[in-house]
VEXDRENKE-64520 format. One record per residue (C-alpha): x negated, y, z. Coordinates in nm, 4 decimals, m for minus. Layout:
N
+----------+----------+----------+
:        u :        v :        w :
+----------+----------+----------+
:        X :        Y :        Z :
...
+----------+----------+----------+
This chain:
444
+----------+----------+----------+
:        u :        v :        w :
+----------+----------+----------+
: m10.5108 :   9.2972 :  m7.1547 :
: m10.1334 :   9.3400 :  m7.1269 :
:  m9.9385 :   9.3122 :  m6.8026 :
:  m9.7962 :   8.9833 :  m6.9278 :
: m10.1412 :   8.8433 :  m6.9992 :
: m10.2708 :   8.9530 :  m6.6608 :
:  m9.9678 :   8.7960 :  m6.4940 :
: m10.0481 :   8.4693 :  m6.6716 :
: m10.3996 :   8.4876 :  m6.5276 :
: m10.2569 :   8.5402 :  m6.1776 :
: m10.0337 :   8.2366 :  m6.2325 :
: m10.3391 :   8.0348 :  m6.3341 :
: m10.5164 :   8.1343 :  m6.0123 :
: m10.2210 :   7.9926 :  m5.8180 :
: m10.2361 :   7.6718 :  m6.0207 :
: m10.6082 :   7.6351 :  m5.9546 :
: m10.5658 :   7.7058 :  m5.5834 :
: m10.2756 :   7.4637 :  m5.5515 :
: m10.5044 :   7.1881 :  m5.6746 :
: m10.7115 :   7.2432 :  m5.3606 :
: m10.4008 :   7.1716 :  m5.1520 :
: m10.3079 :   6.8521 :  m5.3325 :
: m10.6665 :   6.7239 :  m5.3464 :
: m10.8917 :   6.6051 :  m5.0650 :
: m11.1103 :   6.8656 :  m4.9010 :
: m11.4680 :   6.7754 :  m4.8155 :
: m11.5476 :   6.7629 :  m4.4452 :
: m11.7638 :   7.0816 :  m4.4521 :
: m11.4734 :   7.2705 :  m4.6130 :
: m11.2227 :   7.1417 :  m4.3568 :
: m11.4596 :   7.2322 :  m4.0743 :
: m11.5127 :   7.5839 :  m4.2080 :
: m11.1382 :   7.6290 :  m4.2586 :
: m11.0828 :   7.5216 :  m3.8975 :
: m11.3329 :   7.7870 :  m3.7873 :
: m11.1427 :   8.0474 :  m3.9900 :
: m10.8132 :   7.9404 :  m3.8309 :
: m10.9602 :   7.9374 :  m3.4796 :
: m11.1351 :   8.2727 :  m3.5185 :
: m10.8176 :   8.4328 :  m3.6555 :
: m10.6094 :   8.2947 :  m3.3694 :
: m10.8617 :   8.4180 :  m3.1119 :
: m10.8594 :   8.7693 :  m3.2569 :
: m10.4795 :   8.7714 :  m3.2592 :
: m10.4609 :   8.6527 :  m2.8982 :
: m10.6864 :   8.9372 :  m2.7861 :
: m10.5000 :   9.1959 :  m2.9938 :
: m10.1724 :   9.0687 :  m2.8538 :
: m10.2682 :   9.1971 :  m2.5093 :
: m10.2614 :   9.5618 :  m2.6183 :
:  m9.9950 :   9.7870 :  m2.4700 :
:  m9.8288 :   9.8408 :  m2.8085 :
:  m9.7969 :   9.4696 :  m2.8824 :
:  m9.6715 :   9.3959 :  m2.5315 :
:  m9.3939 :   9.6529 :  m2.5652 :
:  m9.3127 :   9.5331 :  m2.9166 :
:  m9.2662 :   9.1746 :  m2.7992 :
:  m9.0219 :   9.2947 :  m2.5383 :
:  m8.7985 :   9.3927 :  m2.8311 :
:  m8.8788 :   9.0881 :  m3.0441 :
:  m8.5194 :   8.9704 :  m3.0376 :
:  m8.4280 :   9.2756 :  m3.2455 :
:  m8.6608 :   9.1802 :  m3.5331 :
:  m8.4257 :   8.9212 :  m3.6812 :
:  m8.4787 :   8.6965 :  m3.9816 :
:  m8.4965 :   8.3366 :  m3.8638 :
:  m8.6307 :   8.0738 :  m4.1025 :
:  m8.4440 :   7.7439 :  m4.0787 :
:  m8.6437 :   7.4874 :  m3.8854 :
:  m8.6529 :   7.3304 :  m3.5422 :
:  m8.8711 :   7.4009 :  m3.2453 :
:  m8.9665 :   7.7582 :  m3.3298 :
:  m9.3095 :   7.9088 :  m3.3899 :
:  m9.5723 :   8.0099 :  m3.1368 :
:  m9.6411 :   8.3721 :  m3.0455 :
: m10.0143 :   8.3843 :  m2.9765 :
:  m9.9796 :   8.5170 :  m2.6240 :
:  m9.9858 :   8.3090 :  m2.3082 :
:  m9.6427 :   8.2028 :  m2.1887 :
:  m9.4273 :   8.3755 :  m2.4518 :
:  m9.1376 :   8.1601 :  m2.5715 :
:  m9.1402 :   8.0355 :  m2.9336 :
:  m8.9560 :   8.2572 :  m3.1809 :
:  m8.8521 :   8.2338 :  m3.5443 :
:  m9.1241 :   8.1785 :  m3.8002 :
:  m9.0850 :   8.5273 :  m3.9457 :
:  m9.1050 :   8.6886 :  m3.6026 :
:  m9.4135 :   8.4876 :  m3.5087 :
:  m9.5898 :   8.5651 :  m3.8362 :
:  m9.5263 :   8.9367 :  m3.7946 :
:  m9.6236 :   8.9558 :  m3.4286 :
:  m9.9381 :   8.7459 :  m3.4684 :
: m10.0525 :   8.9216 :  m3.7836 :
:  m9.9901 :   9.2680 :  m3.6406 :
: m10.1770 :   9.1827 :  m3.3198 :
: m10.4771 :   9.0874 :  m3.5314 :
: m10.5211 :   9.4429 :  m3.6586 :
: m10.5951 :   9.6148 :  m3.3287 :
: m10.9538 :   9.5160 :  m3.2494 :
: m11.0992 :   9.5115 :  m3.6023 :
: m11.2505 :   9.1678 :  m3.5414 :
: m11.0684 :   8.9745 :  m3.8143 :
: m11.2745 :   8.7990 :  m4.0800 :
: m11.2957 :   8.9084 :  m4.4424 :
: m11.4310 :   8.8595 :  m4.7919 :
: m11.6284 :   9.0678 :  m5.0428 :
: m11.5161 :   9.2500 :  m5.2431 :
: m11.3045 :   9.3643 :  m5.0032 :
: m11.0155 :   9.2228 :  m4.8092 :
: m10.9135 :   9.0319 :  m4.4972 :
: m10.7237 :   8.7262 :  m4.6201 :
: m10.7083 :   8.5112 :  m4.3071 :
: m10.5125 :   8.7490 :  m4.0837 :
: m10.2421 :   8.7560 :  m4.3510 :
: m10.2539 :   8.3861 :  m4.4320 :
: m10.3078 :   8.2089 :  m4.0990 :
: m10.0143 :   8.3669 :  m3.9083 :
:  m9.7799 :   8.2886 :  m4.1988 :
:  m9.9108 :   7.9375 :  m4.2645 :
:  m9.9237 :   7.8493 :  m3.8954 :
:  m9.5621 :   7.9566 :  m3.8398 :
:  m9.4434 :   7.7648 :  m4.1473 :
:  m9.6378 :   7.4537 :  m4.0511 :
:  m9.5000 :   7.4640 :  m3.6976 :
:  m9.1318 :   7.4908 :  m3.7902 :
:  m9.1764 :   7.2185 :  m4.0544 :
:  m9.3925 :   7.0033 :  m3.8221 :
:  m9.6645 :   6.9655 :  m4.0832 :
:  m9.9898 :   6.7838 :  m4.0040 :
: m10.3072 :   6.9752 :  m3.9351 :
: m10.4688 :   6.8526 :  m4.2558 :
: m10.1948 :   7.0212 :  m4.4589 :
: m10.2245 :   7.3441 :  m4.2614 :
: m10.5980 :   7.3579 :  m4.3294 :
: m10.5495 :   7.2792 :  m4.6986 :
: m10.2787 :   7.5447 :  m4.7309 :
: m10.5074 :   7.8046 :  m4.5711 :
: m10.7875 :   7.7134 :  m4.8133 :
: m10.5488 :   7.7384 :  m5.1104 :
: m10.3983 :   8.0714 :  m5.0035 :
: m10.7437 :   8.2109 :  m4.9335 :
: m10.8552 :   8.1043 :  m5.2811 :
: m10.5763 :   8.3072 :  m5.4411 :
: m10.6386 :   8.6130 :  m5.2235 :
: m11.0161 :   8.6133 :  m5.2756 :
: m10.9745 :   8.5755 :  m5.6535 :
: m10.7313 :   8.8672 :  m5.6595 :
: m10.9688 :   9.0886 :  m5.4629 :
: m11.2476 :   9.0004 :  m5.7062 :
: m11.0274 :   9.0585 :  m6.0107 :
: m10.8838 :   9.3986 :  m5.9137 :
: m11.0752 :   9.6992 :  m5.7834 :
: m10.8563 :   9.9093 :  m5.5582 :
: m10.8355 :  10.2805 :  m5.6285 :
: m10.8817 :  10.5082 :  m5.3226 :
: m10.7071 :  10.5702 :  m5.0928 :
: m10.5465 :  10.2236 :  m5.1217 :
: m10.6427 :  10.0084 :  m4.8222 :
: m10.6990 :   9.6311 :  m4.8662 :
: m10.4527 :   9.5197 :  m4.5960 :
: m10.1175 :   9.3870 :  m4.7145 :
: m10.0427 :   9.3284 :  m5.0846 :
: m10.3012 :   9.0956 :  m5.2479 :
: m10.3684 :   8.8867 :  m4.9381 :
:  m9.9921 :   8.8679 :  m4.8908 :
:  m9.9661 :   8.6913 :  m5.2267 :
: m10.2106 :   8.4308 :  m5.0965 :
: m10.0063 :   8.3970 :  m4.7778 :
:  m9.6940 :   8.3266 :  m4.9846 :
:  m9.8803 :   8.0530 :  m5.1725 :
:  m9.9836 :   7.8892 :  m4.8443 :
:  m9.6302 :   7.8976 :  m4.7068 :
:  m9.4745 :   7.7637 :  m5.0274 :
:  m9.7170 :   7.4714 :  m5.0404 :
:  m9.6411 :   7.3790 :  m4.6795 :
:  m9.2647 :   7.4011 :  m4.7280 :
:  m9.2486 :   7.2231 :  m5.0621 :
:  m9.1471 :   7.5185 :  m5.2780 :
:  m9.2878 :   7.6456 :  m5.6092 :
:  m9.5909 :   7.8547 :  m5.5039 :
:  m9.5869 :   8.0745 :  m5.8139 :
:  m9.2179 :   8.1588 :  m5.7707 :
:  m9.2572 :   8.2404 :  m5.4000 :
:  m9.5772 :   8.4388 :  m5.4617 :
:  m9.3968 :   8.6370 :  m5.7322 :
:  m9.1341 :   8.7454 :  m5.4798 :
:  m9.4020 :   8.8498 :  m5.2297 :
:  m9.5857 :   9.0372 :  m5.5064 :
:  m9.2679 :   9.2209 :  m5.6038 :
:  m9.2215 :   9.3564 :  m5.2481 :
:  m9.5748 :   9.4476 :  m5.1348 :
:  m9.7023 :   9.6413 :  m4.8372 :
:  m9.9530 :   9.9024 :  m4.9620 :
: m10.1217 :  10.1021 :  m4.6812 :
: m10.3835 :  10.3759 :  m4.7255 :
: m10.7179 :  10.4530 :  m4.5619 :
: m10.5910 :  10.7877 :  m4.4301 :
: m10.3990 :  10.6088 :  m4.1539 :
: m10.7214 :  10.4475 :  m4.0294 :
: m10.9009 :  10.7812 :  m4.0184 :
: m10.6193 :  10.9470 :  m3.8258 :
: m10.5839 :  10.6513 :  m3.5926 :
: m10.2214 :  10.5838 :  m3.6859 :
: m10.1635 :  10.2470 :  m3.5177 :
:  m9.8620 :  10.1644 :  m3.7346 :
: m10.1347 :  10.0791 :  m3.9862 :
: m10.2097 :   9.7687 :  m3.7752 :
:  m9.8787 :   9.6165 :  m3.8769 :
:  m9.9667 :   9.5822 :  m4.2467 :
: m10.1044 :   9.2297 :  m4.2087 :
:  m9.8078 :   9.1259 :  m3.9959 :
:  m9.5638 :   9.2667 :  m4.2495 :
:  m9.7320 :   9.0706 :  m4.5291 :
:  m9.7348 :   8.7483 :  m4.3261 :
:  m9.3680 :   8.8006 :  m4.2452 :
:  m9.2910 :   8.8780 :  m4.6103 :
:  m9.4486 :   8.5494 :  m4.7165 :
:  m9.1951 :   8.3621 :  m4.5047 :
:  m8.9111 :   8.5886 :  m4.6092 :
:  m9.0018 :   8.5126 :  m4.9704 :
:  m8.9115 :   8.1496 :  m4.9010 :
:  m8.5650 :   8.2510 :  m4.7837 :
:  m8.5190 :   8.4782 :  m5.0819 :
:  m8.6363 :   8.2064 :  m5.3204 :
:  m8.3965 :   7.9541 :  m5.1698 :
:  m8.1163 :   8.2094 :  m5.1995 :
:  m8.1846 :   8.2532 :  m5.5711 :
:  m8.3861 :   8.5746 :  m5.5699 :
:  m8.6663 :   8.6019 :  m5.8237 :
:  m8.9860 :   8.8011 :  m5.8535 :
:  m9.2486 :   8.8610 :  m6.1183 :
:  m9.6250 :   8.8238 :  m6.1107 :
:  m9.6350 :   9.1229 :  m6.3438 :
:  m9.5933 :   9.3210 :  m6.0212 :
:  m9.9559 :   9.2333 :  m5.9427 :
: m10.0896 :   9.3399 :  m6.2798 :
:  m9.8809 :   9.6608 :  m6.2829 :
:  m9.9494 :   9.7731 :  m5.9276 :
: m10.3147 :   9.6711 :  m5.9010 :
: m10.4083 :   9.6890 :  m6.2674 :
: m10.2534 :  10.0318 :  m6.3244 :
: m10.1087 :  10.2197 :  m6.0250 :
: m10.3496 :  10.1534 :  m5.7365 :
: m10.6423 :   9.9854 :  m5.9079 :
: m10.7884 :   9.8381 :  m6.2216 :
: m10.8881 :   9.4903 :  m6.3424 :
: m11.2647 :   9.4389 :  m6.3237 :
: m11.3159 :   9.0597 :  m6.3277 :
: m11.0183 :   8.8796 :  m6.4763 :
: m11.2277 :   8.5652 :  m6.5219 :
: m11.2205 :   8.5258 :  m6.1439 :
: m10.8513 :   8.4416 :  m6.1742 :
: m10.8823 :   8.1639 :  m6.4288 :
: m11.2044 :   7.9868 :  m6.3266 :
: m11.1653 :   7.6200 :  m6.2360 :
: m11.1394 :   7.5621 :  m5.8613 :
: m11.4360 :   7.3852 :  m5.7060 :
: m11.3135 :   7.1737 :  m5.4124 :
: m11.6678 :   7.1595 :  m5.2754 :
: m11.7130 :   7.5381 :  m5.2948 :
: m11.3796 :   7.7156 :  m5.2477 :
: m11.3985 :   8.0882 :  m5.1883 :
: m11.3203 :   8.0583 :  m4.8190 :
: m11.6805 :   7.9393 :  m4.7761 :
: m11.8011 :   8.2862 :  m4.8817 :
: m11.6108 :   8.4742 :  m4.6123 :
: m11.7686 :   8.6705 :  m4.3297 :
: m11.6957 :   8.6627 :  m3.9580 :
: m11.7080 :   8.9836 :  m3.7554 :
: m11.9110 :   9.0343 :  m3.4382 :
: m11.8348 :   9.4021 :  m3.3843 :
: m11.4979 :   9.5564 :  m3.2965 :
: m11.5074 :   9.8107 :  m3.5790 :
: m11.4480 :   9.8317 :  m3.9529 :
: m11.6720 :   9.5828 :  m4.1346 :
: m11.8287 :   9.8688 :  m4.3315 :
: m12.0030 :   9.9818 :  m4.0113 :
: m12.1557 :   9.6449 :  m3.9259 :
: m12.4823 :   9.6746 :  m4.1162 :
: m12.5611 :  10.0007 :  m3.9387 :
: m12.4555 :   9.8593 :  m3.6017 :
: m12.6815 :   9.5565 :  m3.6489 :
: m12.9688 :   9.7827 :  m3.7525 :
: m12.9356 :   9.9904 :  m3.4344 :
: m12.9104 :   9.6834 :  m3.2131 :
: m13.2320 :   9.5477 :  m3.3650 :
: m13.4229 :   9.8602 :  m3.2566 :
: m13.5845 :   9.9203 :  m2.9195 :
: m13.3687 :  10.1367 :  m2.6947 :
: m13.4005 :  10.5101 :  m2.7586 :
: m13.3099 :  10.7558 :  m2.4781 :
: m12.9937 :  10.9238 :  m2.5991 :
: m13.0926 :  11.2655 :  m2.4695 :
: m13.4080 :  11.2504 :  m2.6831 :
: m13.2268 :  11.1876 :  m3.0127 :
: m13.2577 :  11.4827 :  m3.2518 :
: m13.0833 :  11.3261 :  m3.5537 :
: m12.9897 :  10.9927 :  m3.7097 :
: m12.9933 :  10.8972 :  m4.0772 :
: m12.7762 :  10.6173 :  m4.2140 :
: m12.8661 :  10.5184 :  m4.5707 :
: m12.6106 :  10.2814 :  m4.7171 :
: m12.4047 :  10.1684 :  m5.0173 :
: m12.1384 :  10.3779 :  m5.1897 :
: m11.8554 :  10.1598 :  m5.0614 :
: m11.9395 :  10.2588 :  m4.7023 :
: m11.9324 :  10.6336 :  m4.7633 :
: m11.5571 :  10.6409 :  m4.7070 :
: m11.6384 :  10.6076 :  m4.3356 :
: m11.8664 :  10.9126 :  m4.3354 :
: m11.6369 :  11.1112 :  m4.1123 :
: m11.6132 :  11.2123 :  m3.7486 :
: m11.3615 :  11.0270 :  m3.5352 :
: m11.0328 :  11.1703 :  m3.4212 :
: m10.9987 :  11.1318 :  m3.0418 :
: m10.8471 :  10.7828 :  m3.0360 :
: m10.9732 :  10.4233 :  m3.0421 :
: m10.8567 :  10.3256 :  m3.3914 :
: m11.0082 :  10.6301 :  m3.5590 :
: m11.3367 :  10.5686 :  m3.3733 :
: m11.3518 :  10.2203 :  m3.5267 :
: m11.3345 :  10.3754 :  m3.8749 :
: m11.6124 :  10.6285 :  m3.8284 :
: m11.9608 :  10.5209 :  m3.9323 :
: m12.1268 :  10.8032 :  m3.7344 :
: m11.9229 :  10.7144 :  m3.4256 :
: m12.0031 :  10.3415 :  m3.4471 :
: m12.3751 :  10.4161 :  m3.4736 :
: m12.3570 :  10.6601 :  m3.1833 :
: m12.1622 :  10.4091 :  m2.9734 :
: m12.4267 :  10.1364 :  m2.9936 :
: m12.7101 :  10.3876 :  m2.9527 :
: m12.5406 :  10.4960 :  m2.6310 :
: m12.4243 :  10.1629 :  m2.4895 :
: m12.6835 :   9.9206 :  m2.6340 :
: m12.4256 :   9.6432 :  m2.6638 :
: m12.1330 :   9.5411 :  m2.8797 :
: m11.8083 :   9.4531 :  m2.7055 :
: m11.4563 :   9.5652 :  m2.7956 :
: m11.4863 :   9.8407 :  m2.5342 :
: m11.8071 :   9.9697 :  m2.6950 :
: m11.6117 :  10.1215 :  m2.9822 :
: m11.3314 :  10.2804 :  m2.7797 :
: m11.3277 :  10.6590 :  m2.8109 :
: m11.5487 :  10.8534 :  m2.5704 :
: m11.6145 :  11.2305 :  m2.6042 :
: m11.9802 :  11.1836 :  m2.5050 :
: m12.0334 :  10.9353 :  m2.7881 :
: m11.8461 :  11.1663 :  m3.0255 :
: m12.0941 :  11.4452 :  m2.9516 :
: m12.3863 :  11.2183 :  m3.0414 :
: m12.2000 :  11.1140 :  m3.3585 :
: m12.2231 :  11.4736 :  m3.4785 :
: m12.5991 :  11.4190 :  m3.5153 :
: m12.5502 :  11.1242 :  m3.7546 :
: m12.5882 :  11.1917 :  m4.1273 :
: m12.4754 :  10.9310 :  m4.3834 :
: m12.6204 :  10.9247 :  m4.7351 :
: m12.6072 :  10.7020 :  m5.0405 :
: m12.9161 :  10.4861 :  m5.1006 :
: m12.9157 :  10.4006 :  m5.4708 :
: m13.1666 :  10.1192 :  m5.4321 :
: m12.9438 :   9.9548 :  m5.1712 :
: m12.6237 :  10.0163 :  m5.3654 :
: m12.7433 :   9.8012 :  m5.6554 :
: m12.7028 :   9.4866 :  m5.4456 :
: m12.3373 :   9.5518 :  m5.3487 :
: m12.1071 :   9.3517 :  m5.3199 :
: m12.3289 :   9.0416 :  m5.3146 :
: m12.5089 :   9.2021 :  m5.0212 :
: m12.4161 :   9.4812 :  m4.7800 :
: m12.7427 :   9.6557 :  m4.6885 :
: m12.7907 :   9.9561 :  m4.4607 :
: m13.0924 :  10.1427 :  m4.3231 :
: m13.0820 :  10.3480 :  m4.0022 :
: m13.3520 :  10.5947 :  m3.8993 :
: m13.3395 :  10.7490 :  m3.5505 :
: m13.5398 :  11.0661 :  m3.4992 :
: m13.6261 :  11.1245 :  m3.1338 :
: m13.9711 :  11.1920 :  m2.9879 :
: m14.0876 :  10.9865 :  m3.2818 :
: m13.8907 :  10.8000 :  m3.5465 :
: m13.7744 :  10.4398 :  m3.5488 :
: m13.6121 :  10.2678 :  m3.8460 :
: m13.4442 :   9.9366 :  m3.9200 :
: m13.2885 :   9.7873 :  m4.2335 :
: m13.0282 :   9.5126 :  m4.2514 :
: m12.9713 :   9.3284 :  m4.5784 :
: m12.6446 :   9.1740 :  m4.4603 :
: m12.4602 :   9.2068 :  m4.1296 :
: m12.4819 :   8.9018 :  m3.9065 :
: m12.1783 :   8.6888 :  m3.9885 :
: m12.1986 :   8.7534 :  m4.3644 :
: m12.2081 :   8.4301 :  m4.5626 :
: m12.5754 :   8.4982 :  m4.6370 :
: m12.6415 :   8.5168 :  m4.2601 :
: m12.3594 :   8.3122 :  m4.1100 :
: m12.2640 :   8.2785 :  m3.7460 :
: m12.3261 :   7.9373 :  m3.5953 :
: m12.0472 :   7.7229 :  m3.4538 :
: m12.1717 :   7.8087 :  m3.1052 :
: m12.1589 :   8.1813 :  m3.1809 :
: m11.8041 :   8.1526 :  m3.3131 :
: m11.7037 :   7.9566 :  m3.0050 :
: m11.8610 :   8.2199 :  m2.7783 :
: m11.6667 :   8.4949 :  m2.9573 :
: m11.3458 :   8.2939 :  m2.9202 :
: m11.4116 :   8.2362 :  m2.5496 :
: m11.4713 :   8.6058 :  m2.4852 :
: m11.1476 :   8.6964 :  m2.6617 :
: m10.9197 :   8.4221 :  m2.5298 :
: m11.0214 :   8.3635 :  m2.1668 :
: m10.9485 :   8.0670 :  m1.9430 :
: m10.7710 :   7.8407 :  m2.1898 :
: m11.0380 :   7.8942 :  m2.4569 :
: m11.2328 :   7.5659 :  m2.4140 :
: m10.9308 :   7.3384 :  m2.4575 :
: m10.7658 :   7.5515 :  m2.7250 :
: m11.0899 :   7.5784 :  m2.9259 :
: m11.1411 :   7.2012 :  m2.9207 :
: m10.7842 :   7.1440 :  m3.0371 :
: m10.8106 :   7.3980 :  m3.3187 :
: m11.1411 :   7.2530 :  m3.4377 :
: m10.9688 :   6.9142 :  m3.4307 :
: m10.6642 :   7.0292 :  m3.6295 :
: m10.7158 :   6.7538 :  m3.8865 :
: m10.6408 :   6.4921 :  m3.6195 :
: m10.2913 :   6.6235 :  m3.5357 :
:  m9.9872 :   6.4794 :  m3.7104 :
:  m9.7916 :   6.7881 :  m3.5987 :
: m10.0017 :   7.1040 :  m3.5870 :
:  m9.7802 :   7.2473 :  m3.3122 :
:  m9.9572 :   7.0137 :  m3.0706 :
: m10.2833 :   7.2003 :  m3.1300 :
: m10.1306 :   7.5101 :  m2.9668 :
:  m9.9966 :   7.3302 :  m2.6610 :
: m10.2434 :   7.4942 :  m2.4160 :
: m10.1175 :   7.8376 :  m2.5174 :
:  m9.7527 :   7.7409 :  m2.4863 :
:  m9.7952 :   7.5857 :  m2.1414 :
:  m9.9887 :   7.8704 :  m1.9803 :
:  m9.8001 :   8.1166 :  m1.7623 :
:  m9.7922 :   8.4830 :  m1.8689 :
: m10.0771 :   8.6948 :  m1.7339 :
+----------+----------+----------+
């Protein structure tokens, strides 16, 4: 298929997704979309408390690039004054990268942390109703998920940025009344393309990729209104030739099903580490406790996609979250899963050296529909556990109560009121009102 033909397929995916925005979403779809929005906001709020994000906000006035609108857009941190839409999208998206708790889709990307910060900022400055915000998120997610299914990324290309940024541009364009294909083409022509190596090293600039893509989606509106143009051939050239290859072009052109949009097949994360570790983490947590000093070795048998995390962690928190041996050692040691569980600790790193990761061909055959992993711990005896899908996968979804509990742990005191407002987004004529508890709270 030529670049022009692939670009036409990408355009068709935008057309199909846009129909979800203009149509009426079923109540289960709206409710799930509200959970995606709320979960994404909760993760961003928690990430926004990190030292790096705090210092970055202190210089937020230097970021520039205001989008015309009134009232400003909310920075997802208690008591911070509203800023321009582009600033808010960047800050909120970048904050979402720090704890590795943002949702995702298979095969493999993290659409919501690109889409929600951009769509929320656009909806706020344009005072759009909550129903439109939810519909725009569903539509942008549809584009992103189709792109991730259609193109297989070539290592070491990381899934943050780029393809999900095209979906973010679609969401923003729909909310602001612009041509979604034209705005998406501009975003596609100026992509952010990070690599896995930064995760392994623990280079925290990598956390900004989602924020840069969310910001670029809003900047694409300004460029479009100024007469700039882009081309969807950028998608087919970059991800069909340079950094990947087309593997399922039919995913782009299939008719959209308003009762079963792709956002319903997302996963929510329980563990503060790369999603590729979650099957192994769940397997360990399902085992009886094993005295750490008795552990002789640990086997992790998993799918080929997870082997990229078969590496020992560099001595920092981000690198630890991208080490499968370290993640297994962390939960063997601490017997719980909180964000602090996966922070770097030399004692855990020494146990991680006893973890061996291998490919299990019989498990690999079920990827990406399933994400199975087996863990065997050899101590005084041996104990084993196998997980077909991590908890939170669409085959084993988190309940509304579990999502609320995660949100509460991440957000703190204002969580009950903010959660109820976000789950009730469809009732707000101006979605900014849903964030009122966050705007009114004093800085911590």
